[in-house]
N, CA, C and O atoms as a MOPAC input file, in Angstrom:
PM7 MOZYME 1SCF
protein

 N    102.27700 1   113.85800 1    83.10200 1
 C    100.96100 1   114.31600 1    83.51100 1
 C    101.07000 1   115.55100 1    84.41500 1
 O    100.37000 1   116.54600 1    84.22900 1
 N    101.97500 1   115.45100 1    85.40100 1
 C    102.13900 1   116.58000 1    86.31600 1
 C    102.72400 1   117.78800 1    85.58300 1
 O    102.31800 1   118.92500 1    85.82200 1
 N    103.67000 1   117.53300 1    84.69900 1
 C    104.30900 1   118.64100 1    83.97700 1
 C    103.28700 1   119.39200 1    83.12400 1
 O    103.32300 1   120.62100 1    83.06100 1
 N    102.38800 1   118.67700 1    82.47700 1
 C    101.36300 1   119.33100 1    81.65900 1
 C    100.44700 1   120.19700 1    82.50700 1
 O    100.07200 1   121.29900 1    82.10500 1
 N    100.08900 1   119.69500 1    83.68000 1
 C     99.19800 1   120.44800 1    84.56200 1
 C     99.84300 1   121.76100 1    84.99300 1
 O     99.17300 1   122.79100 1    85.07000 1
 N    101.13700 1   121.72000 1    85.27200 1
 C    101.83400 1   122.92600 1    85.72400 1
 C    102.09500 1   123.86800 1    84.54600 1
 O    102.02600 1   125.08800 1    84.70000 1
 N    102.39200 1   123.30700 1    83.37200 1
 C    102.77700 1   124.14200 1    82.23200 1
 C    101.60300 1   124.93300 1    81.66300 1
 O    101.79300 1   126.06200 1    81.21000 1
 N    100.42000 1   124.38100 1    81.67500 1
 C     99.27700 1   125.05800 1    81.04200 1
 C     98.99300 1   126.45100 1    81.60800 1
 O     98.83600 1   127.39500 1    80.83400 1
 N     98.92300 1   126.60800 1    82.93600 1
 C     98.64800 1   127.96300 1    83.44500 1
 C     99.73500 1   128.96100 1    83.07300 1
 O     99.43800 1   130.12400 1    82.79900 1
 N    101.00500 1   128.51500 1    83.05900 1
 C    102.06600 1   129.46900 1    82.72700 1
 C    101.98900 1   129.87200 1    81.26100 1
 O    102.25900 1   131.02400 1    80.92400 1
 N    101.62300 1   128.93700 1    80.38300 1
 C    101.46300 1   129.28100 1    78.96900 1
 C    100.31300 1   130.27300 1    78.80400 1
 O    100.43400 1   131.25700 1    78.07400 1
 N     99.19700 1   130.01000 1    79.48600 1
 C     98.05800 1   130.93400 1    79.41900 1
 C     98.43900 1   132.31600 1    79.92400 1
 O     98.07400 1   133.32700 1    79.32600 1
 N     99.18100 1   132.35300 1    81.03900 1
 C     99.54800 1   133.66000 1    81.59000 1
 C    100.47900 1   134.39900 1    80.64200 1
 O    100.39700 1   135.62100 1    80.52600 1
 N    101.37200 1   133.66700 1    79.95400 1
 C    102.25000 1   134.32500 1    78.98000 1
 C    101.43000 1   134.96100 1    77.86300 1
 O    101.70700 1   136.08500 1    77.44300 1
 N    100.41900 1   134.23600 1    77.38400 1
 C     99.56700 1   134.78500 1    76.32700 1
 C     98.83400 1   136.02900 1    76.81000 1
 O     98.72900 1   137.02000 1    76.08700 1
 N     98.32300 1   135.96700 1    78.04900 1
 C     97.61100 1   137.12300 1    78.59800 1
 C     98.55100 1   138.30100 1    78.78100 1
 O     98.17300 1   139.44500 1    78.52700 1
 N     99.78700 1   138.02600 1    79.22400 1
 C    100.74200 1   139.11500 1    79.41600 1
 C    101.04200 1   139.79200 1    78.08200 1
 O    101.14400 1   141.01700 1    78.01500 1
 N    101.18300 1   139.00000 1    77.02200 1
 C    101.41000 1   139.58400 1    75.69900 1
 C    100.23900 1   140.45900 1    75.28100 1
 O    100.42400 1   141.57200 1    74.79000 1
 N     99.02800 1   139.94000 1    75.48300 1
 C     97.83100 1   140.68200 1    75.07400 1
 C     97.71000 1   141.98900 1    75.84900 1
 O     97.34000 1   143.02200 1    75.29000 1
 N     98.02700 1   141.93400 1    77.15200 1
 C     97.96400 1   143.15000 1    77.97100 1
 C     99.00400 1   144.15400 1    77.49800 1
 O     98.70300 1   145.34000 1    77.36700 1
 N    100.23300 1   143.69100 1    77.23900 1
 C    101.28000 1   144.62900 1    76.83200 1
 C    100.94900 1   145.27300 1    75.48700 1
 O    101.22900 1   146.45500 1    75.28400 1
 N    100.35600 1   144.50700 1    74.56700 1
 C     99.95300 1   145.07000 1    73.27200 1
 C     98.88300 1   146.13500 1    73.47300 1
 O     98.94200 1   147.20000 1    72.85900 1
 N     97.90100 1   145.85200 1    74.33300 1
 C     96.83800 1   146.84000 1    74.54700 1
 C     97.37300 1   148.07500 1    75.26800 1
 O     96.90400 1   149.18600 1    75.02200 1
 N     98.36500 1   147.88700 1    76.17000 1
 C     98.97600 1   149.04800 1    76.82400 1
 C     99.69300 1   149.92200 1    75.79900 1
 O     99.60300 1   151.14800 1    75.85100 1
 N    100.40300 1   149.28700 1    74.86800 1
 C    101.07400 1   150.06300 1    73.81700 1
 C    100.05800 1   150.82200 1    72.97000 1
 O    100.25700 1   151.99100 1    72.63900 1
 N     98.96600 1   150.14100 1    72.62500 1
 C     97.93000 1   150.78700 1    71.80700 1
 C     97.32500 1   151.97100 1    72.55000 1
 O     97.09700 1   153.02800 1    71.96300 1
 N     97.06500 1   151.78900 1    73.84900 1
 C     96.51600 1   152.90100 1    74.63500 1
 C     97.50700 1   154.04900 1    74.71200 1
 O     97.11600 1   155.21500 1    74.65400 1
 N     98.79200 1   153.72500 1    74.84100 1
 C     99.82000 1   154.76000 1    74.87100 1
 C     99.84000 1   155.55800 1    73.57700 1
 O     99.98300 1   156.78100 1    73.59300 1
 N     99.69800 1   154.85900 1    72.45300 1
 C     99.67300 1   155.52000 1    71.15400 1
 C     98.44700 1   156.41900 1    71.03200 1
 O     98.55200 1   157.54200 1    70.54000 1
 N     97.28400 1   155.93500 1    71.47500 1
 C     96.06900 1   156.75100 1    71.42900 1
 C     96.23600 1   157.99000 1    72.31100 1
 O     95.77800 1   159.07900 1    71.96300 1
 N     96.89700 1   157.81100 1    73.45800 1
 C     97.12800 1   158.92800 1    74.37100 1
 C     98.00300 1   159.98500 1    73.68600 1
 O     97.75400 1   161.18500 1    73.80400 1
 N     99.02900 1   159.51700 1    72.97100 1
 C     99.91100 1   160.42900 1    72.25800 1
 C     99.14000 1   161.19900 1    71.19300 1
 O     99.33000 1   162.40500 1    71.03400 1
 N     98.26300 1   160.49800 1    70.45800 1
 C     97.44800 1   161.16600 1    69.44100 1
 C     96.52500 1   162.20300 1    70.07600 1
 O     96.33700 1   163.29400 1    69.53600 1
 N     95.94900 1   161.84900 1    71.23300 1
 C     95.08600 1   162.80600 1    71.93100 1
 C     95.87200 1   164.04300 1    72.35600 1
 O     95.37500 1   165.16500 1    72.25700 1
 N     97.09900 1   163.83300 1    72.82800 1
 C     97.92100 1   164.95900 1    73.26300 1
 C     98.18200 1   165.89200 1    72.08400 1
 O     98.10500 1   167.11200 1    72.23300 1
 N     98.49000 1   165.33100 1    70.91300 1
 C     98.72100 1   166.16200 1    69.72500 1
 C     97.46900 1   166.93000 1    69.33900 1
 O     97.54700 1   168.10500 1    68.98000 1
 N     96.31700 1   166.27900 1    69.40800 1
 C     95.05800 1   166.95600 1    69.08100 1
 C     94.74500 1   168.04700 1    70.09100 1
 O     94.18600 1   169.08800 1    69.74500 1
 N     95.11400 1   167.79500 1    71.35100 1
 C     94.78400 1   168.75700 1    72.39900 1
 C     95.61800 1   170.02600 1    72.26600 1
 O     95.19600 1   171.10100 1    72.69200 1
 N     96.81100 1   169.89700 1    71.66900 1
 C     97.65000 1   171.07400 1    71.48400 1
 C     96.98900 1   172.08800 1    70.54300 1
 O     97.18700 1   173.29500 1    70.67800 1
 N     96.20400 1   171.58200 1    69.59300 1
 C     95.45700 1   172.48000 1    68.71300 1
 C     94.28200 1   173.04800 1    69.50600 1
 O     93.67400 1   172.35200 1    70.32000 1
 N     93.97400 1   174.31100 1    69.26100 1
 C     92.88900 1   174.93900 1    70.02700 1
 C     91.54000 1   174.42700 1    69.54500 1
 O     91.25300 1   174.42700 1    68.34800 1
 N     90.72400 1   173.99500 1    70.48300 1
 C     89.39400 1   173.46300 1    70.17700 1
 C     88.34100 1   174.23800 1    70.95600 1
 O     88.65500 1   174.85000 1    71.97600 1
 N     87.09500 1   174.21900 1    70.48800 1
 C     86.01700 1   174.83800 1    71.27600 1
 C     85.84200 1   174.12500 1    72.62500 1
 O     86.22500 1   172.96300 1    72.75700 1
 N     85.27000 1   174.80800 1    73.62500 1
 C     85.15700 1   174.23400 1    74.97800 1
 C     84.44500 1   172.88800 1    75.03000 1
 O     84.80700 1   172.03100 1    75.83700 1
 N     83.44200 1   172.69000 1    74.18700 1
 C     82.68600 1   171.43700 1    74.23700 1
 C     83.58100 1   170.24300 1    73.88900 1
 O     83.50500 1   169.20100 1    74.54000 1
 N     84.42800 1   170.39400 1    72.86300 1
 C     85.32000 1   169.28400 1    72.49700 1
 C     86.41500 1   169.10500 1    73.53800 1
 O     86.89900 1   167.99200 1    73.74100 1
 N     86.81500 1   170.20300 1    74.21000 1
 C     87.81500 1   170.06900 1    75.27600 1
 C     87.27500 1   169.21100 1    76.41200 1
 O     88.01500 1   168.41000 1    76.98300 1
 N     86.00200 1   169.36500 1    76.74900 1
 C     85.39000 1   168.55000 1    77.80300 1
 C     85.38000 1   167.08500 1    77.38200 1
 O     85.68000 1   166.20100 1    78.18300 1
 N     85.03100 1   166.83000 1    76.11000 1
 C     85.04000 1   165.45700 1    75.60300 1
 C     86.43400 1   164.85500 1    75.70400 1
 O     86.60100 1   163.70500 1    76.11100 1
 N     87.44000 1   165.65700 1    75.32500 1
 C     88.81400 1   165.16300 1    75.37100 1
 C     89.25700 1   164.89900 1    76.80400 1
 O     89.96700 1   163.92800 1    77.06800 1
 N     88.84000 1   165.75900 1    77.73200 1
 C     89.20200 1   165.52700 1    79.13500 1
 C     88.58000 1   164.22500 1    79.63400 1
 O     89.21800 1   163.48100 1    80.37900 1
 N     87.34200 1   163.94400 1    79.23100 1
 C     86.71200 1   162.67600 1    79.60900 1
 C     87.46000 1   161.49600 1    79.00300 1
 O     87.64700 1   160.47100 1    79.65800 1
 N     87.88600 1   161.64000 1    77.75000 1
 C     88.66200 1   160.57200 1    77.11500 1
 C     89.98100 1   160.35300 1    77.84500 1
 O     90.39300 1   159.21400 1    78.06800 1
 N     90.64900 1   161.46000 1    78.22100 1
 C     91.89800 1   161.35000 1    78.98800 1
 C     91.65600 1   160.58200 1    80.27900 1
 O     92.42400 1   159.68700 1    80.63400 1
 N     90.58200 1   160.93700 1    80.98000 1
 C     90.27100 1   160.28600 1    82.25200 1
 C     90.04100 1   158.79000 1    82.04500 1
 O     90.53900 1   157.96300 1    82.80800 1
 N     89.27600 1   158.45500 1    81.00000 1
 C     89.02500 1   157.04700 1    80.70500 1
 C     90.31100 1   156.31200 1    80.36100 1
 O     90.51600 1   155.17200 1    80.78000 1
 N     91.18000 1   156.97300 1    79.59300 1
 C     92.45800 1   156.35700 1    79.25400 1
 C     93.28400 1   156.08100 1    80.49900 1
 O     93.82900 1   154.99000 1    80.67000 1
 N     93.37100 1   157.08500 1    81.36800 1
 C     94.17900 1   156.90600 1    82.58200 1
 C     93.65800 1   155.76600 1    83.42900 1
 O     94.43300 1   154.95200 1    83.93000 1
 N     92.33700 1   155.70400 1    83.59300 1
 C     91.74300 1   154.61900 1    84.38200 1
 C     92.04700 1   153.26600 1    83.75900 1
 O     92.45900 1   152.33400 1    84.45100 1
 N     91.84300 1   153.16000 1    82.45000 1
 C     92.07400 1   151.88000 1    81.76900 1
 C     93.53600 1   151.47000 1    81.86000 1
 O     93.84300 1   150.30200 1    82.09900 1
 N     94.44400 1   152.43500 1    81.66800 1
 C     95.86900 1   152.11400 1    81.72200 1
 C     96.27100 1   151.68900 1    83.12400 1
 O     96.99500 1   150.70700 1    83.28700 1
 N     95.81100 1   152.41500 1    84.14500 1
 C     96.15300 1   152.04300 1    85.51900 1
 C     95.61600 1   150.66500 1    85.87800 1
 O     96.31700 1   149.86900 1    86.50200 1
 N     94.37300 1   150.37600 1    85.48700 1
 C     93.80500 1   149.06500 1    85.78700 1
 C     94.56700 1   147.96300 1    85.06900 1
 O     94.83300 1   146.91100 1    85.65000 1
 N     94.92000 1   148.19600 1    83.80500 1
 C     95.67800 1   147.18700 1    83.07200 1
 C     97.05400 1   146.96600 1    83.69000 1
 O     97.51400 1   145.82900 1    83.78800 1
 N     97.71800 1   148.05400 1    84.10900 1
 C     99.03400 1   147.90800 1    84.73600 1
 C     98.93800 1   147.13200 1    86.03900 1
 O     99.78100 1   146.27900 1    86.31900 1
 N     97.90900 1   147.42200 1    86.84200 1
 C     97.73900 1   146.69000 1    88.10000 1
 C     97.51500 1   145.21100 1    87.85200 1
 O     98.08000 1   144.36700 1    88.54700 1
 N     96.68800 1   144.89200 1    86.85700 1
 C     96.43300 1   143.48300 1    86.56500 1
 C     97.64300 1   142.81700 1    85.92600 1
 O     97.85400 1   141.61700 1    86.09900 1
 N     98.43500 1   143.58200 1    85.19300 1
 C     99.68600 1   143.06400 1    84.63800 1
 C    100.62200 1   142.66500 1    85.77900 1
 O    101.23900 1   141.60100 1    85.74100 1
 N    100.72300 1   143.52600 1    86.79500 1
 C    101.55200 1   143.21100 1    87.96400 1
 C    101.03000 1   141.98500 1    88.69800 1
 O    101.80600 1   141.13000 1    89.12500 1
 N     99.69500 1   141.90200 1    88.84400 1
 C     99.11400 1   140.73000 1    89.50400 1
 C     99.43800 1   139.45500 1    88.74400 1
 O     99.75300 1   138.43000 1    89.34800 1
 N     99.36200 1   139.51600 1    87.41500 1
 C     99.66900 1   138.34100 1    86.60100 1
 C    101.12600 1   137.94100 1    86.77900 1
 O    101.43600 1   136.75300 1    86.86900 1
 N    102.02400 1   138.92200 1    86.83000 1
 C    103.44000 1   138.60500 1    87.03300 1
 C    103.65900 1   137.94700 1    88.39000 1
 O    104.41800 1   136.98400 1    88.50100 1
 N    102.99500 1   138.46500 1    89.42300 1
 C    103.12200 1   137.87300 1    90.75300 1
 C    102.58900 1   136.45300 1    90.76200 1
 O    103.22600 1   135.55300 1    91.31100 1
 N    101.42100 1   136.24400 1    90.15700 1
 C    100.85200 1   134.89600 1    90.09600 1
 C    101.76900 1   133.95000 1    89.33200 1
 O    101.92400 1   132.78700 1    89.70700 1
 N    102.36900 1   134.44700 1    88.26800 1
 C    103.25400 1   133.61700 1    87.45600 1
 C    104.46000 1   133.17800 1    88.27900 1
 O    104.84300 1   132.00800 1    88.24500 1
 N    105.06300 1   134.11400 1    89.02100 1
 C    106.23000 1   133.75900 1    89.83000 1
 C    105.84000 1   132.83800 1    90.98400 1
 O    106.59700 1   131.93500 1    91.33900 1
 N    104.66000 1   133.06200 1    91.57100 1
 C    104.21100 1   132.20000 1    92.66300 1
 C    103.91200 1   130.79500 1    92.16700 1
 O    104.16500 1   129.82100 1    92.87600 1
 N    103.37300 1   130.67900 1    90.95100 1
 C    103.04500 1   129.35700 1    90.40500 1
 C    104.29500 1   128.51900 1    90.20200 1
 O    104.25900 1   127.30200 1    90.38500 1
 N    105.39600 1   129.15000 1    89.82800 1
 C    106.63300 1   128.40000 1    89.62200 1
 C    107.13900 1   127.83100 1    90.93800 1
 O    107.66500 1   126.71800 1    90.97600 1
 N    106.98200 1   128.59200 1    92.01700 1
 C    107.48500 1   128.17500 1    93.32400 1
 C    106.52700 1   127.20100 1    94.00200 1
 O    106.95900 1   126.30900 1    94.73200 1
 N    105.24200 1   127.36900 1    93.76600 1
 C    104.22100 1   126.61100 1    94.50300 1
 C    104.29000 1   125.11500 1    94.20100 1
 O    104.72400 1   124.70400 1    93.12500 1
 N    103.85900 1   124.32100 1    95.16000 1
 C    103.75000 1   122.87600 1    94.92900 1
 C    102.48800 1   122.60000 1    94.12800 1
 O    101.71200 1   123.51800 1    93.86400 1
 N    102.27100 1   121.35100 1    93.74000 1
 C    101.16200 1   121.01700 1    92.85000 1
 C     99.81100 1   121.29100 1    93.50500 1
 O     98.89900 1   121.78700 1    92.84300 1
 N     99.66400 1   120.97600 1    94.80100 1
 C     98.37500 1   121.19600 1    95.46100 1
 C     98.05700 1   122.69300 1    95.56500 1
 O     96.90700 1   123.09900 1    95.39600 1
 N     99.07100 1   123.50100 1    95.84000 1
 C     98.86000 1   124.94800 1    95.90700 1
 C     98.68900 1   125.53500 1    94.51000 1
 O     98.01600 1   126.54800 1    94.32100 1
 N     99.30500 1   124.88600 1    93.55200 1
 C     99.22800 1   125.37600 1    92.17400 1
 C     97.78700 1   125.36200 1    91.67100 1
 O     97.39500 1   126.22200 1    90.88200 1
 N     97.00300 1   124.39200 1    92.12500 1
 C     95.59900 1   124.32300 1    91.72400 1
 C     94.84700 1   125.57800 1    92.18200 1
 O     94.04100 1   126.13000 1    91.43300 1
 N     95.11400 1   126.02300 1    93.41400 1
 C     94.49300 1   127.26000 1    93.91300 1
 C     94.93800 1   128.47000 1    93.09600 1
 O     94.13900 1   129.35400 1    92.78800 1
 N     96.20400 1   128.49400 1    92.75700 1
 C     96.73200 1   129.61800 1    91.97900 1
 C     96.07100 1   129.70200 1    90.60300 1
 O     95.78100 1   130.79000 1    90.10500 1
 N     95.83800 1   128.53500 1    89.99800 1
 C     95.20600 1   128.56300 1    88.67300 1
 C     93.78600 1   129.09900 1    88.76600 1
 O     93.32100 1   129.78800 1    87.85900 1
 N     93.09200 1   128.78500 1    89.86200 1
 C     91.74800 1   129.34100 1    90.04400 1
 C     91.80400 1   130.85700 1    90.16700 1
 O     90.99700 1   131.56700 1    89.56600 1
 N     92.76500 1   131.35200 1    90.95400 1
 C     92.93300 1   132.80000 1    91.09300 1
 C     93.27500 1   133.42300 1    89.74300 1
 O     92.78000 1   134.49100 1    89.38400 1
 N     94.13500 1   132.72300 1    89.00900 1
 C     94.56800 1   133.22700 1    87.71600 1
 C     93.39300 1   133.34500 1    86.74800 1
 O     93.30900 1   134.30000 1    85.97600 1
 N     92.49000 1   132.37000 1    86.79600 1
 C     91.30500 1   132.42200 1    85.92800 1
 C     90.45800 1   133.65000 1    86.24700 1
 O     89.93300 1   134.29900 1    85.34200 1
 N     90.32500 1   133.96800 1    87.53300 1
 C     89.55900 1   135.15900 1    87.92000 1
 C     90.22400 1   136.42200 1    87.38700 1
 O     89.55700 1   137.32200 1    86.87700 1
 N     91.55500 1   136.47700 1    87.51400 1
 C     92.28900 1   137.64200 1    87.02200 1
 C     92.13100 1   137.75000 1    85.51100 1
 O     91.95800 1   138.84600 1    84.97800 1
 N     92.19200 1   136.60600 1    84.81800 1
 C     92.06000 1   136.62800 1    83.36400 1
 C     90.68800 1   137.14100 1    82.94400 1
 O     90.57400 1   137.86200 1    81.95300 1
 N     89.65000 1   136.77700 1    83.68700 1
 C     88.31600 1   137.28400 1    83.37100 1
 C     88.26900 1   138.79700 1    83.54000 1
 O     87.68300 1   139.50400 1    82.72100 1
 N     88.89100 1   139.28800 1    84.61300 1
 C     88.92700 1   140.73100 1    84.85500 1
 C     89.70900 1   141.43200 1    83.74700 1
 O     89.32200 1   142.50400 1    83.28100 1
 N     90.82100 1   140.80600 1    83.33000 1
 C     91.63400 1   141.39600 1    82.26800 1
 C     90.84600 1   141.45100 1    80.96100 1
 O     90.95200 1   142.42600 1    80.21600 1
 N     90.05500 1   140.41200 1    80.67600 1
 C     89.21300 1   140.43100 1    79.47000 1
 C     88.26700 1   141.62500 1    79.50100 1
 O     88.08900 1   142.31700 1    78.49900 1
 N     87.65600 1   141.85800 1    80.67500 1
 C     86.74300 1   142.99400 1    80.80500 1
 C     87.48100 1   144.31000 1    80.56400 1
 O     86.97900 1   145.19900 1    79.87700 1
 N     88.68600 1   144.42100 1    81.14200 1
 C     89.45800 1   145.65100 1    80.98600 1
 C     89.88300 1   145.85900 1    79.53600 1
 O     89.90300 1   146.98800 1    79.04600 1
 N     90.22300 1   144.77100 1    78.85500 1
 C     90.59100 1   144.88700 1    77.44600 1
 C     89.40300 1   145.36600 1    76.61300 1
 O     89.56600 1   146.16300 1    75.68900 1
 N     88.21900 1   144.87900 1    76.94300 1
 C     87.02000 1   145.34400 1    76.23400 1
 C     86.82400 1   146.84100 1    76.44900 1
 O     86.51400 1   147.58100 1    75.51500 1
 N     87.01000 1   147.27800 1    77.70400 1
 C     86.85400 1   148.70600 1    78.01800 1
 C     87.87900 1   149.52500 1    77.25100 1
 O     87.54400 1   150.55900 1    76.67200 1
 N     89.13600 1   149.06400 1    77.24300 1
 C     90.17900 1   149.82300 1    76.54600 1
 C     89.90900 1   149.87600 1    75.04900 1
 O     90.17200 1   150.89300 1    74.40800 1
 N     89.38200 1   148.78000 1    74.48200 1
 C     89.05000 1   148.79800 1    73.05800 1
 C     87.92800 1   149.78400 1    72.77500 1
 O     87.94900 1   150.47600 1    71.75700 1
 N     86.94300 1   149.84900 1    73.67600 1
 C     85.86000 1   150.82400 1    73.50300 1
 C     86.40200 1   152.24400 1    73.54100 1
 O     85.99800 1   153.10100 1    72.75500 1
 N     87.33400 1   152.48100 1    74.47800 1
 C     87.92200 1   153.81900 1    74.59800 1
 C     88.68700 1   154.16500 1    73.33100 1
 O     88.58600 1   155.28200 1    72.82300 1
 N     89.46100 1   153.19600 1    72.81500 1
 C     90.22300 1   153.45800 1    71.59400 1
 C     89.29100 1   153.72300 1    70.41300 1
 O     89.55700 1   154.60800 1    69.60000 1
 N     88.20300 1   152.96200 1    70.31500 1
 C     87.24500 1   153.19100 1    69.23300 1
 C     86.58900 1   154.56000 1    69.35100 1
 O     86.36200 1   155.23400 1    68.34700 1
 N     86.28600 1   154.96900 1    70.58100 1
 C     85.66200 1   156.28000 1    70.76100 1
 C     86.63100 1   157.39500 1    70.39300 1
 O     86.21700 1   158.42100 1    69.85500 1
 N     87.93400 1   157.20200 1    70.68200 1
 C     88.90200 1   158.23600 1    70.30000 1
 C     89.04000 1   158.30100 1    68.78700 1
 O     89.16500 1   159.38500 1    68.21800 1
 N     89.01900 1   157.14400 1    68.13300 1
 C     89.11400 1   157.14300 1    66.66900 1
 C     87.92200 1   157.85700 1    66.04500 1
 O     88.08600 1   158.66100 1    65.12700 1
 N     86.71700 1   157.56100 1    66.54500 1
 C     85.52900 1   158.21800 1    65.99200 1
 C     85.56100 1   159.71400 1    66.29300 1
 O     85.12200 1   160.52900 1    65.48200 1
 N     86.08600 1   160.06600 1    67.46800 1
 C     86.19100 1   161.48200 1    67.83100 1
 C     87.18500 1   162.19300 1    66.91800 1
 O     86.96800 1   163.34100 1    66.52900 1
 N     88.28800 1   161.50100 1    66.57400 1
 C     89.28600 1   162.10800 1    65.69000 1
 C     88.73500 1   162.27800 1    64.28200 1
 O     89.05300 1   163.25700 1    63.60800 1
 N     87.90900 1   161.33200 1    63.82900 1
 C     87.32200 1   161.44200 1    62.49200 1
 C     86.36700 1   162.62800 1    62.41200 1
 O     86.26200 1   163.27900 1    61.37200 1
 N     85.66200 1   162.91000 1    63.52700 1
 C     84.72900 1   164.03700 1    63.55500 1
 C     85.46300 1   165.36300 1    63.45000 1
 O     84.97200 1   166.30900 1    62.83400 1
 N     86.65600 1   165.42700 1    64.06100 1
 C     87.39800 1   166.69400 1    64.10700 1
 C     88.05300 1   167.04300 1    62.79900 1
 O     88.70800 1   168.07900 1    62.69400 1

């Protein structure tokens, strides 16, 4: 009974860490595509759009990296923590997971906007 209670949060955090790392890779790939597009000369209006996309990418990537670090810290603390403290950690972890879900939605929106922008060009 105790083992199941402790194992569940770590399994959830592993799944979230995988999902975050996949989205970070996807954002990195989109960033690379944007860099290639930016090397080609574009009219000023599209350059402004691309700069906004770059800014959004940087924000999303930084937020995801920060939450990735938080998840790693929570994961290591959960292993060390006793059962009573572990309950508090799981509550914190749930809050972080909700924030990560929001960030993943934002990053997906950014990736979709870059794809639509690339199709227009």
